[in-house]
N, C-alpha and C positions, 0 to 999 in steps of 0.2 A: 165724486168723479169715479166712474168705472174705468177699469183698465182697458176694456175693449174699445172705448171711444177716444182715447188719447190721440191727439193730432188727427182727428177725423175731418172729413170734408163735408160741409153742410150746404146743400142747395136750398134756396128759399125764394119766395115771392112775397113782397110786402107793398104797402101803400105808404109813401112818404108823407110828411106833414103838408107838403105842397099839393098833394093829390096825385102825384106821379106814381105809376106802378113800376116797381123795380124787381127784376128777376136776376139773381146773381148767386155767388157762392163764396165761401171763405173757410179757412181752417179754424176749428175751435176744439177745445178739449172735451166738451160735452154738449149735449143738446140744450141743456139749461143755460150754459154760457152763450151759445149761439143765439138763443131766444132773447137773453138779456141784452146782448149787443144790438140786436135789431130794435127791440122795443124801448130800451132805456137810452142807449147811446145815440141811436139814429132817430128815436122818437117816432118810429114807424108802426103801422098796424100790420101785424103778421097775418098773411093769408095762408101760407103753407111752408113747411120745412121738412126736409128728409136728408138722411145721410146718403152720400153718393160715393161711389168707388173712384170714378175717373171724371173729374169735373169738365175736362176739355172734350170728352166724348158724350157725357150724360146730359149736360146742360147746353141746350142750343140757344145761343144768344142771337137775337135778331140784329142784322146789320142795317143801319139807316144811312141813306145817301144824304149828303148835305145840300143837294140841289132842291 
């Protein structure tokens, strides 16, 4: 683990086992840790991942209406 990535925010896009595409972010100590969470814990296929500075600004989450 490198010191520069401790408590970094990782934005990612993946495909869940159900086939649903998920775009989200979370905190992880390293890129390797983030990738393992997505692929091993979630069982998802990783499409992209990048370190982001401000997740609320940088990752635009689509809002879906329930109608």
